[in-house]
C-alpha positions in Angstrom: 0.0 0.1 0.0 1.4 3.4 -1.0 1.9 6.4 1.4 -0.7 8.1 -0.7 -3.3 5.3 0.0 -2.5 5.5 3.7 -2.9 9.0 3.7 -6.3 8.9 2.1 -7.4 6.2 4.7 -6.3 8.3 7.7 -8.3 11.2 6.4 -11.6 9.0 5.9 -11.3 7.5 9.3 -12.5 10.7 11.2 -15.4 11.2 9.0 -16.6 7.7 9.5 -16.4 8.0 13.1 -18.0 11.3 13.3 -21.2 9.6 12.4 -22.8 7.8 15.2 -25.3 5.1 15.7 -27.0 5.0 19.0 -27.4 1.4 20.0 -30.9 1.0 21.6 -31.0 -2.2 23.5 -34.6 -3.3 23.7 -37.0 -6.2 23.6 -40.2 -6.0 21.9 -42.5 -7.7 23.9 -46.0 -9.0 22.5 -47.8 -10.0 25.6 -50.3 -11.5 23.3 -50.2 -12.7 19.7 -49.4 -16.1 18.6 -49.8 -17.1 22.4 -52.2 -16.2 25.3 -51.3 -13.4 28.0 -50.3 -16.1 30.6 -47.4 -16.9 28.2 -46.7 -13.4 27.7 -46.7 -12.8 31.4 -44.0 -15.3 32.0 -41.7 -14.1 29.0 -41.8 -10.8 30.5 -40.5 -12.1 33.7 -37.8 -14.0 31.7 -36.8 -11.0 29.5 -36.7 -8.5 32.3 -34.5 -10.9 34.3 -32.2 -11.1 31.2 -31.9 -7.4 31.0 -31.1 -7.0 34.5 -28.5 -9.9 34.1 -26.9 -8.1 31.2 -26.5 -4.9 33.3 -24.4 -6.8 36.1 -22.1 -8.1 33.2 -21.7 -5.1 31.1 -21.4 -1.8 33.1 -22.1 0.2 30.0 -25.1 -1.8 28.9 -28.3 0.1 29.0 -32.0 -1.0 28.4 -35.1 0.7 27.0 -38.5 -0.5 27.6 -42.2 0.7 27.4 -45.9 -0.6 28.4 -46.9 -0.1 32.1 -49.0 -3.1 32.1 -45.8 -5.3 31.9 -44.3 -3.5 35.0 -47.7 -4.0 36.9 -47.1 -7.6 36.3 -43.8 -7.6 37.8 -44.9 -5.5 40.6 -47.7 -7.9 41.7 -45.7 -11.0 40.8 -42.0 -10.7 41.4 -41.6 -7.7 43.9 -37.9 -8.3 44.3 -37.4 -7.9 40.5 -39.6 -5.1 40.7 -37.2 -3.2 43.3 -34.1 -4.1 41.2 -35.8 -2.6 38.1 -36.5 0.5 40.0 -33.0 0.9 41.2 -31.7 0.6 37.8 -34.1 3.3 36.5 -32.8 5.6 39.2 -29.3 5.0 38.0 -30.3 5.9 34.3 -29.6 2.3 33.0 -33.1 1.2 32.5 -35.3 3.8 30.5 -38.7 4.2 30.6 -40.3 5.2 27.0 -43.9 5.1 25.7 -45.6 6.3 28.7 -48.7 4.2 27.6 -50.3 1.4 29.4 -49.7 -0.9 26.3 -48.4 -0.5 22.7 -52.0 -0.4 21.3 -53.3 -0.3 17.6 -52.9 3.3 16.8 -55.8 3.7 14.7 -58.8 1.8 16.1 -59.2 3.0 19.7 -61.4 6.0 20.3 -59.7 9.4 21.1 -60.4 9.1 24.7 -58.7 5.5 24.8 -55.5 7.2 23.6 -55.9 9.8 26.4 -56.3 7.0 28.9 -53.1 5.0 27.6 -51.2 8.1 28.7 -53.1 9.0 31.9 -52.8 5.5 33.2 -49.4 4.7 32.0 -47.7 8.0 32.6 -49.3 8.3 36.2 -48.0 4.7 36.9 -44.6 5.3 35.9 -44.6 8.6 38.0 -46.0 6.9 41.0 -43.7 3.9 40.9 -40.6 5.0 39.6 -40.5 9.0 39.8 -40.3 9.2 36.1 -42.5 9.9 33.1 -41.8 9.1 29.5 -40.7 11.8 27.2 -40.8 9.6 24.2 -43.8 8.1 22.7 -42.9 4.5 21.4 -45.0 2.3 19.1 -42.6 0.3 17.2 -44.8 -2.5 15.9 -48.3 -0.8 15.4 -49.9 -1.0 12.1 -50.3 2.7 11.4 -50.5 6.0 13.4 -53.6 8.6 13.1 -52.9 11.9 12.5 -54.3 13.4 15.9 -51.6 11.6 17.9 -48.9 14.5 18.0 -51.5 16.6 20.1 -52.5 13.8 22.3 -48.7 12.8 22.8 -47.7 16.5 23.5 -50.4 17.1 25.9 -49.5 13.9 27.8 -45.9 14.9 28.3 -44.2 13.3 25.2 -42.2 15.4 23.0 -40.9 12.8 20.6 -42.2 9.6 18.9 -40.7 6.4 17.6 -42.4 4.0 15.1 -41.6 1.8 12.4 -44.5 1.0 10.3 -45.6 2.0 7.8 -42.2 1.1 6.2 -40.7 3.2 3.3 -42.3 1.1 0.6 -45.7 1.7 2.5 -45.7 5.4 2.9 -43.1 7.9 1.5 -41.8 10.4 4.0 -39.1 13.1 3.7 -36.8 11.5 6.2 -36.2 9.2 9.2 -36.7 12.2 11.3 -39.5 14.7 10.9 -41.8 17.1 12.7 -45.2 15.4 13.1 -48.0 18.0 13.1 -51.7 17.6 14.1 -54.4 19.8 13.1 -54.2 22.1 16.0 -50.5 22.7 15.4 -49.1 20.3 18.1 -45.6 18.9 16.8 -43.6 16.0 18.2 -40.4 15.0 16.5 -40.9 11.5 14.9 -38.2 8.9 14.1 -38.9 6.0 11.7 -37.0 2.9 12.9 -34.7 1.9 10.0 -35.6 -2.0 9.0 -36.3 -3.7 12.2 -36.8 -3.0 15.9 -35.4 -6.5 16.8 -32.5 -8.6 15.8 -31.4 -12.3 16.2 -29.4 -13.4 19.2 -26.0 -13.6 17.6 -23.6 -10.9 16.1 -25.3 -7.7 14.6 -22.8 -6.8 11.9 -25.5 -7.1 9.0 -27.9 -4.9 10.8 -25.6 -2.3 11.8 -24.0 -2.1 8.2 -27.3 -1.5 6.6 -28.3 1.1 9.3 -25.1 3.0 8.6 -26.1 3.2 5.1 -29.0 5.5 6.1 -26.6 8.0 7.6 -26.7 11.0 5.3 -25.3 14.6 6.4 -26.4 16.8 8.1 -28.3 13.9 9.9 -25.0 12.2 11.2 -26.9 10.4 14.2 -29.5 7.6 14.1 -30.7 5.0 16.3 -30.2 1.2 15.6 -32.3 -1.0 17.6 -31.2 -4.5 18.9 -32.2 -7.2 20.9 -34.3 -10.2 20.4 -38.1 -9.4 20.2 -41.6 -10.3 19.5 -41.7 -13.1 22.2 -39.2 -11.3 24.2 -35.5 -12.1 25.0 -34.0 -8.8 24.6 -30.1 -7.9 24.0 -27.9 -11.1 24.3 -24.4 -11.4 25.2 -23.4 -12.0 21.6 -25.3 -9.0 20.6 -23.4 -6.9 23.0 -19.8 -8.4 22.4 -20.6 -7.9 18.6 -21.4 -4.2 19.2 -18.1 -3.8 21.1 -15.8 -5.4 18.5 -17.4 -3.6 15.6 -16.9 -0.2 17.2 -13.2 -0.9 17.1 -13.6 -1.2 13.3 -12.7 2.0 11.7 -14.9 1.4 8.7 -18.2 1.6 10.8 -19.5 4.6 12.4 -19.2 5.3 16.2 -21.4 2.9 18.1 -22.6 3.8 21.5 -24.6 2.1 24.0 -27.5 4.6 24.5 -30.9 5.5 25.1 -33.8 7.2 23.2 -33.8 10.2 25.4 -30.0 10.5 25.1 -30.3 10.6 21.2 -33.2 13.1 21.1 -31.2 15.3 23.7 -28.0 15.5 21.6 -30.0 15.7 18.4 -32.0 18.9 19.5 -29.0 20.8 20.3 -27.8 20.5 16.7 -30.6 22.9 15.1 -31.1 20.5 12.1 -33.6 21.3 9.3 -36.1 18.6 10.1 -39.0 18.5 7.5 -42.8 18.7 8.7 -45.3 16.0 8.0 -49.1 16.7 8.5 -50.6 13.6 7.9 -51.7 10.1 9.0 -48.9 7.6 8.9 -50.6 4.9 6.8 -50.6 2.0 5.4 -49.8 -1.3 6.9 -51.8 -4.4 7.3 -55.2 -2.7 5.9 -57.1 -6.0 6.8 -56.5 -5.2 10.5 -59.1 -2.4 10.3 -62.0 -5.0 9.6 -60.8 -8.6 10.7 -62.5 -10.1 13.9 -65.8 -8.2 14.3 -66.0 -9.4 18.0 -63.0 -7.7 19.5 -63.9 -4.6 17.5 -67.5 -4.4 18.7 -66.5 -5.2 22.3 -64.1 -2.5 22.2 -66.5 0.2 21.0 -69.0 -1.0 23.6 -66.7 -1.1 26.5 -65.3 2.4 25.5 -68.7 3.9 25.3 -70.0 2.2 28.3 -67.2 3.5 30.6 -67.2 7.1 29.3 -71.0 7.1 29.9 -70.7 5.5 33.4 -68.1 8.0 34.5 -70.3 11.1 33.4 -73.1 9.9 35.6 -71.2 8.7 38.4 -69.3 12.0 38.7 -72.5 14.0 38.6 -74.3 11.8 41.1 -71.1 12.1 43.5 -71.7 15.8 43.4 -75.4 15.8 43.3 -76.5 13.0 45.6 -73.4 11.7 47.2 -73.3 8.4 45.6 -69.7 7.2 45.8 -67.6 7.4 42.6 -66.3 3.7 42.0 -62.7 5.2 41.2 -60.7 2.0 41.5 -63.4 -0.2 39.8 -63.3 2.2 36.8 -59.6 2.2 36.7 -59.4 -1.5 36.6 -62.0 -1.4 33.8 -60.0 0.9 31.7 -57.1 -1.1 32.2 -58.8 -4.1 30.7 -59.8 -2.0 27.8 -56.6 -0.5 27.2 -54.7 -4.0 27.3 -57.1 -5.4 24.8 -56.3 -2.5 22.4 -52.8 -4.0 22.3 -51.9 -4.0 18.4 -52.1 -7.7 18.0 -55.4 -8.1 20.1 -57.6 -5.2 18.6 -56.1 -5.6 15.2 -57.6 -9.3 15.0 -54.3 -11.1 14.4 -53.9 -13.2 17.4 -54.8 -16.6 18.1 -58.3 -17.8 18.7 -57.9 -18.5 22.3 -56.7 -15.1 22.9 -60.0 -13.7 22.0 -61.8 -15.7 24.5 -59.6 -14.0 27.1 -60.2 -10.5 25.5 -63.9 -11.3 25.7 -63.7 -12.1 29.5 -61.8 -9.0 30.1 -64.1 -6.7 28.2 -67.1 -8.4 30.0 -65.5 -7.5 33.3 -65.0 -3.9 32.2 -68.6 -3.5 31.0 -69.9 -5.2 34.0 -68.3 -2.7 36.2 -69.4 0.1 33.8 -73.0 -0.9 33.8 -73.1 -1.3 37.7 -71.3 2.0 38.2 -74.0 3.8 35.8 -76.9 1.8 37.5 -75.9 3.1 40.9 -75.4 6.8 39.7 -78.6 7.0 37.7 -81.0 5.5 40.3 -79.4 7.5 43.0 -80.5 10.6 41.0 -84.0 9.3 39.8 -84.9 8.3 43.3 -84.4 11.9 44.5 -86.8 13.2 41.5 -90.1 14.6 42.9 -92.8 12.4 41.1 -96.4 13.0 41.9 -98.7 10.1 42.8 -101.1 9.0 40.1 -102.8 5.6 39.8 -101.5 3.3 37.1 -98.8 5.9 36.2 -95.3 4.6 35.2 -92.6 7.0 35.3 -89.7 6.6 32.8 -86.5 8.6 33.7 -84.4 9.2 30.5 -80.6 10.3 30.9 -78.8 12.0 28.2 -75.1 11.4 28.1 -74.3 13.9 25.6 -73.5 17.7 26.0 -76.3 18.8 23.7 -79.9 18.8 23.6 -80.7 15.4 22.2 -83.4 14.1 19.9 -83.4 10.4 20.0 -85.3 7.3 19.8 -85.9 5.4 23.0 -86.9 1.7 23.4 -88.0 0.4 26.7 -89.2 -3.0 27.9 -92.3 -2.6 30.3 -94.8 -4.7 32.0 -98.5 -4.4 32.4 -99.1 -1.9 29.3 -102.8 -1.4 28.8 -104.7 -0.5 25.6 -105.8 2.8 26.9 -102.1 3.7 28.1 -100.5 6.9 26.5 -97.2 8.6 26.9 -96.8 12.2 28.2 -93.8 14.3 29.1 -93.3 16.1 32.6 -95.7 18.8 31.6 -98.5 16.5 30.7 -98.0 16.9 26.8 -99.0 13.7 25.0 -95.9 12.2 22.9 -96.2 9.5 20.4 -95.7 6.0 21.5 -95.5 2.9 19.4 -95.6 -0.7 20.5 -93.1 -2.9 19.0 -92.0 -6.5 19.4 -90.9 -7.3 23.0 -87.8 -9.2 23.6 -89.7 -11.5 25.7 -92.0 -14.0 23.8 -94.5 -14.2 26.8 -97.5 -12.7 28.0 -97.6 -9.4 30.0 -94.4 -7.8 28.7 -94.3 -5.1 26.1 -91.8 -2.9 24.3 -92.6 0.9 23.6 -90.7 3.0 21.2 -90.9 6.9 21.2 -88.9 9.8 20.4 -87.3 11.7 23.6 -86.3 15.3 23.6 -83.7 15.3 26.2 -81.7 18.4 27.9 -77.8 18.5 27.6 -76.2 16.1 30.1 -79.1 15.8 31.9 -82.5 13.7 32.3 -86.2 14.1 31.7 -89.3 12.2 33.0 -91.8 10.6 30.8 -94.8 8.9 32.1 -97.2 6.2 30.8 -100.6 7.0 32.2 -104.1 5.9 31.7 -106.4 8.0 29.7 -109.9 7.5 28.4 -109.0 9.5 25.3 -105.8 10.6 23.6 -104.5 12.1 20.6 -104.3 10.0 17.5 -100.6 10.5 16.0 -100.3 9.9 12.1 -97.8 7.6 10.7 -95.1 8.1 7.9 -96.2 6.7 4.5 -94.9 3.1 4.1 -95.2 0.1 2.1 -93.2 -3.2 1.7 -90.8 -1.2 -0.5 -91.0 2.4 0.4 -90.8 4.7 3.6 -91.5 8.3 3.4 -91.6 11.2 6.0 -91.6 14.8 5.9 -88.0 15.1 4.3 -87.2 11.9 2.7 -88.4 9.1 0.5 -86.5 5.8 0.6 -87.3 3.1 -2.0 -86.3 -0.6 -1.7 -86.3 -2.9 -4.8 -88.5 -6.0 -4.1 -86.2 -8.3 -6.1 -82.7 -7.4 -5.0 -83.5 -5.8 -1.7 -81.1 -3.0 -2.5 -82.1 0.7 -1.8 -82.9 2.3 -5.1 -83.6 5.9 -4.2 -83.1 8.3 -1.4 -84.8 11.3 -2.4 -85.0 14.6 -0.6 -88.3 16.1 -0.8 -87.3 19.5 0.3 -84.5 20.0 -2.1 -86.0 17.9 -4.7 -83.0 15.8 -5.5 -81.9 12.2 -5.5 -78.8 11.5 -3.6 -78.0 8.0 -5.0 -76.4 7.4 -8.2 -76.9 3.7 -8.3 -78.6 1.1 -5.9 -77.1 1.4 -2.3 -77.0 -0.6 1.0 -75.9 -3.1 -1.4 -74.1 -6.3 0.4 -71.3 -7.2 -1.7 -69.1 -10.3 -1.2 -65.4 -10.1 -1.9 -62.7 -12.8 -2.7 -60.1 -12.4 0.0 -57.4 -14.9 0.2 -54.8 -12.7 1.9 -53.7 -13.4 5.4 -55.0 -12.2 8.5 -53.2 -8.9 8.2 -53.8 -8.6 4.5 -50.1 -8.0 4.2 -49.4 -5.8 0.8 -53.3 -5.5 0.1 -54.6 -2.0 -0.2 -58.0 -2.7 -1.8 -60.7 -5.6 -1.5 -62.3 -5.2 -4.9 -62.6 -8.7 -6.4 -66.1 -9.1 -6.4 -67.5 -12.5 -5.9 -71.3 -11.9 -5.8 -73.9 -10.2 -3.9 -76.5 -11.1 -1.4 -79.9 -11.6 -3.1 -83.1 -10.8 -1.3 -85.5 -13.6 -0.3 -88.0 -11.3 1.6 -88.8 -7.5 1.6 -91.3 -6.8 4.0 -92.8 -3.9 6.1 -92.5 -5.3 9.8 -93.2 -2.3 11.9 -95.6 0.8 11.1 -96.7 3.3 13.6 -96.6 7.0 14.8 -92.9 6.8 15.7 -91.4 4.8 13.0 -91.7 2.1 10.1 -89.4 -0.7 9.4 -88.9 -2.7 6.1 -87.0 -5.8 6.8 -84.9 -7.3 4.0 -83.7 -10.8 4.3 -80.9 -11.7 2.0 -78.8 -15.0 1.0 -75.3 -15.8 -0.2 -73.9 -19.1 -0.2 -74.7 -20.4 3.1 -74.9 -17.0 4.8 -78.0 -14.9 5.8 -78.3 -11.1 6.3 -81.2 -9.6 7.7 -81.3 -5.7 7.2 -84.0 -3.6 9.2 -84.3 -0.2 7.4 -86.0 2.2 10.0 -87.4 5.6 9.1 -88.7 7.9 12.0 -91.3 10.3 11.6 -89.2 13.2 13.4 -85.6 12.1 12.6 -83.8 12.4 9.3 -81.4 9.5 9.5 -82.3 5.9 8.3 -81.2 3.3 10.9 -80.3 0.0 9.6 -80.2 -2.6 12.3 -78.4 -5.7 11.0 -78.1 -9.3 11.8 -75.5 -11.6 9.8 -75.1 -15.4 10.1 -71.8 -15.6 8.0 -70.5 -18.9 6.9 -68.2 -17.8 4.2 -64.3 -18.5 4.1 -61.7 -16.5 2.3 -64.3 -13.8 1.8 -64.9 -10.3 2.9 -68.3 -8.5 3.1 -68.8 -4.7 2.0 -72.0 -2.9 2.0 -72.0 -0.1 -0.8 -73.5 3.2 -1.0 -73.1 5.1 -4.4 -73.7 8.9 -4.3 -74.6 11.2 -7.1 -72.3 14.0 -6.3 -69.4 16.0 -8.0 -66.5 18.0 -6.9 -66.4 15.5 -3.9 -64.6 15.6 -0.6 -64.4 12.4 1.5 -63.9 12.8 5.3 -63.3 10.1 7.6 -63.5 10.5 11.6 -60.2 9.6 13.4 -59.7 9.5 17.0 -60.6 13.0 18.4 -60.5 14.3 15.0 -61.2 13.9 11.4 -59.0 13.7 8.2 -59.7 14.2 4.3 -58.5 11.3 2.2 -58.3 10.4 -1.5 -61.4 8.5 -3.2 -58.8 6.0 -4.7 -60.7 2.7 -3.3 -58.1 2.1 -0.8 -59.2 0.6 2.7 -59.0 3.0 5.3 -59.4 3.1 9.0 -62.4 5.2 10.5 -64.3 5.7 13.6 -68.0 6.4 14.2 -68.5 8.2 10.7 -67.4 8.7 7.3 -68.9 11.4 4.9 -68.8 12.4 1.1 -69.9 15.9 0.4 -69.8 17.8 -2.7 -72.1 19.4 -5.4 -75.4 17.9 -6.6 -75.2 17.8 -10.4 -78.9 18.8 -10.9 -79.1 21.7 -8.5 -75.6 22.7 -8.1 -76.0 23.0 -4.4 -73.7 21.6 -1.6 -74.9 18.3 -0.5 -73.5 15.2 1.3 -74.1 11.7 2.7 -72.8 10.6 6.0 -72.5 7.0 6.9 -72.6 6.3 10.7 -71.8 3.1 12.5 -71.7 1.4 16.1 -68.7 -0.9 15.7 -67.0 -1.0 12.3 -63.6 0.6 11.5 -62.8 -0.2 7.9 -64.2 1.9 4.8 -63.1 2.7 1.4 -64.4 5.5 -0.9 -63.8 4.8 -4.7 -65.0 7.8 -6.7 -68.8 8.3 -6.2 -69.1 5.0 -4.1 -68.8 4.8 -0.3 -68.0 1.3 1.1 -68.3 -0.1 4.7 -66.2 -3.4 5.2 -68.3 -5.4 7.5 -66.1 -8.4 8.0 -63.3 -10.5 6.8 -63.1 -14.3 7.1 -59.3 -15.5 7.0 -57.8 -18.2 9.0 -56.9 -17.2 12.6 -53.4 -15.9 12.9 -52.2 -16.9 9.3 -49.2 -14.8 8.4 -47.8 -14.8 5.0 -45.7 -16.5 3.7 -47.1 -19.6 5.1 -49.4 -21.1 2.6 -52.3 -23.0 4.3 -52.4 -26.7 3.4 -55.4 -27.7 1.5 -56.5 -30.9 3.4 -55.9 -29.5 6.7 -58.5 -28.2 9.1 -58.3 -24.4 10.0 -60.4 -22.1 12.3 -61.8 -19.2 10.4 -62.5 -15.8 11.8 -65.8 -14.0 11.8 -68.0 -17.2 11.5 -71.5 -17.2 12.9 -74.0 -14.5 14.1 -73.0 -10.9 14.5 -75.2 -7.8 15.0 -74.5 -4.1 14.2 -76.1 -1.0 13.1 -75.4 1.6 10.6 -77.3 4.7 9.8 -77.5 6.6 6.4 -77.7 10.6 6.9 -78.3 12.3 3.6 -77.8 16.1 4.5 -77.6 19.6 2.6 -74.4 21.4 3.1 -71.4 19.4 4.6 -70.9 17.4 7.7 -69.7 20.0 9.7 -73.2 21.8 9.5 -75.3 18.5 9.4 -74.6 17.4 12.8 -72.8 14.2 11.7 -70.5 13.9 14.7 -73.5 14.2 17.1 -75.7 11.8 15.4 -72.7 9.3 15.4 -72.2 9.8 19.0 -75.9 9.3 19.8 -75.9 6.0 17.9 -72.8 4.8 19.9 -73.8 6.2 23.2 -77.5 5.6 23.8 -79.6 7.4 26.4 -80.2 5.4 29.7 -83.7 4.8 30.9 -85.1 3.5 34.2 -88.8 2.8 35.1 -89.3 4.8 38.4 -92.0 4.8 40.9 -93.8 8.0 42.5 -92.0 9.7 45.5 -91.0 12.9 47.0 -87.7 14.4 46.2 -85.4 17.3 45.9 -84.7 17.2 42.1 -87.0 18.3 39.3 -88.4 16.3 36.6 -86.4 17.7 33.9 -82.8 19.0 34.4 -79.5 19.7 33.0 -76.0 19.5 34.6 -73.8 20.7 31.6 -74.1 22.7 28.2 -71.9 24.0 25.6 -73.0 27.2 23.6 -71.4 26.4 20.3 -72.3 23.4 17.9 -68.7 22.4 17.1 -67.3 21.8 20.6 -68.3 18.7 22.4 -67.8 17.7 25.9 -66.6 14.0 25.7 -65.6 13.2 29.3 -66.8 14.2 33.0 -65.1 12.1 35.5 -63.6 12.3 38.8 -60.0 13.4 39.0 -57.3 10.8 39.6 -56.1 12.5 42.9 -59.1 13.9 44.6 -62.8 14.7 44.1 -62.4 17.5 41.7 -64.3 17.1 38.5 -62.4 16.5 35.3 -64.2 17.9 32.0 -62.8 17.2 28.7 -63.8 18.9 25.5 -62.7 18.9 21.7 -63.4 21.1 18.7 -64.8 19.0 16.1 -64.8 21.0 12.8 -61.3 22.0 12.6 -62.4 25.7 13.2 -61.0 27.9 15.7 -63.7 28.8 18.3 -64.5 30.4 21.5 -66.8 28.5 23.7 -68.5 28.7 27.0 -69.1 25.6 28.9 -71.6 25.8 31.7 -72.4 23.9 34.9 -75.4 25.6 36.1 -75.7 23.6 39.3 -72.5 24.6 40.7 -72.4 28.0 39.4 -69.4 27.4 37.2 -68.5 28.6 33.7 -65.6 28.0 31.5 -65.0 30.4 28.8 -62.2 29.2 26.5 -60.5 29.4 23.2 -60.1 26.3 21.2 -57.5 25.9 18.3 -58.8 23.9 15.3 -59.5 20.3 16.5 -58.0 21.2 19.9 -58.6 18.8 22.9 -58.7 20.7 26.3 -59.2 19.5 29.8 -60.5 21.3 32.8 -60.4 20.7 36.4 -63.2 21.9 38.6 -62.3 22.1 42.2 -65.1 20.6 44.4 -64.3 23.7 46.9 -66.3 26.4 45.1 -63.9 29.2 46.3 -61.3 27.7 44.0 -60.8 28.5 40.5 -61.4 26.3 37.5 -57.9 25.2 36.0 -56.7 24.0 32.6 -54.9 20.8 32.7 -52.9 18.5 30.3 -54.2 15.2 29.5 -52.5 13.7 32.6 -54.8 15.8 34.8 -51.8 18.2 35.9 -51.6 21.8 35.7 -50.2 23.2 32.3 
């Protein structure tokens, strides 16, 4: 080798070593996936023991880990190990990241569930270890919704680490970027190169490919190492390999590091990070729809707990009924655990869903018990007069607006001369519908209740010799028509052929709608590398189209359809007083390697397609790709016949997967792959497998045609009413201190919703959370008249705000962050 070559090498060496790979020792622990939680429990202990042992052997080794649920397992089952971990955290060698209860699916939980991940995770870490996480950490989740920067920021986290979607799934301007949500909140996000885990031997290949990602001026990156998924963590071979490679001049500087250290060093360099204002999608699009059970349980449990907290908190302040704080906390932990990305996504083994069902069952039982104590403590104190034969029904409204909704109530001893009146004695239309009991003496009534905001109202069944006769809507076996809309259903197909707006004189449908279309779907459980389900196999065909209910409140056409061995029942329900058309569905699904979509083509041009995401919304392209959504999606645009702005909202009570292709909106109802089938494994033709979503499931969707756009149509509120129904209780007459109609809270603007009322985590103060729904900067007044409290505040577009109302009326209302700490 010549002196010239040696000189050139010497000049290159410092440049190589100027670049740094922060080696992040971690163990991705899936507490549930191809195993049940009990196995994940044991593997957590083994992995944590291994990390502690490596610290004894290598003084410079540091370990990074997330998920408060794992630490609670250790605390309860191995307290000595827990104390050892606590000591290592204090030394700075064991770093807490994530700040959440678990690493959840980051599309499907509600906005409030993401808040609770941080509320319970960060407070646990603070209480047990004296630290909170500064870095959000969801390395294996299958996509990340666009409101996360605000939720992370208001939960004490300034940074975010993820891996999926990978570069071939989502183009981003770099590994590091400012990720921004609609309110302007930003976190510095880092997309992990290649993998979050390694094998247990040397890591040379992994480090070499990571080194190739170093590009000036970004001369520092993180490289994650350690055996993962089923746990394990960094091995001796991993650590020795890193030490040896660091001696090699052809590699960057390799330092045992932590994510906090990486971000701290990075921020002082004043680098030009690009800005991304978007969802981070798509990976494993099939996870938005696979396993209807876990998705419906999740939605029901979230709403049951939020509703229970509202009335328990109000009852505590109104009647002294004790708020069941510890029970609600345990229920939320159950729900949050089941939001783990391999549980809620539907990708775990079948037995794991029996465990999840039981945990959701416990959570919902706690919620229903708590809300029952709360509402009965209040209804018992309502002053209700004595009248022979009178049955009072107290209806509680969980929403922060005056709500007009259908109420159905099972009741005994109903007589032909009975009528329904409100608290002022005004007669209200009442319809007797089919009881859930096939026995004598029980009835079911349906009526439209007009309820005060976050409050209640008393309705009464009374005996009268004469009462008003209320007219019904126009209805036949194939058509429903109220004052505003006419719906026509084809007798042969069972499809909706027309939704006609009588006031605007326009047809909203471009082609037949509510069309159940079966798609061929041979993808694995995740639907890896599949962006669309568009291989049509056929449609359900109607066997019966018949008017089954007709009265002064509502009329119902039941369409029974069949495909293969499967049956679908759709009850199309039109109300005299409401604009949405509710469709109650029961499906007995017996198909395999198929998916089911229900399609709604709309006749609109210059369209904009909007999806609800957690605590927000996003506009997406109408390109037919499968997209995650929450309670509603909407297409609004110009109607070609009138030139007016018009739209169509599709609401649901437990589905999360949709696509919009040009003018056609679709809701993916279910998928039926093999449980936990992961490509590239090919199923054997002669082997028995268990398929997902077989059997009976029930759900409801609503069609809401509207003038204008979704912001002015009340879409957000109608969807919330579908998901959080009013609560009714049959009472008796008694003296009391409460009036027969009352409201505890109200908001003075349409685009701000109070989503949460709960007891504070640390005392008996009241926590009120509200968010702006229309991406429109707004000043709002939230009033609590019973306690002479008024909150006047300014919301940024799509901002979430949390307020603490002290029980001591002499203390001022304070704004808190999402952890219920003062900002």
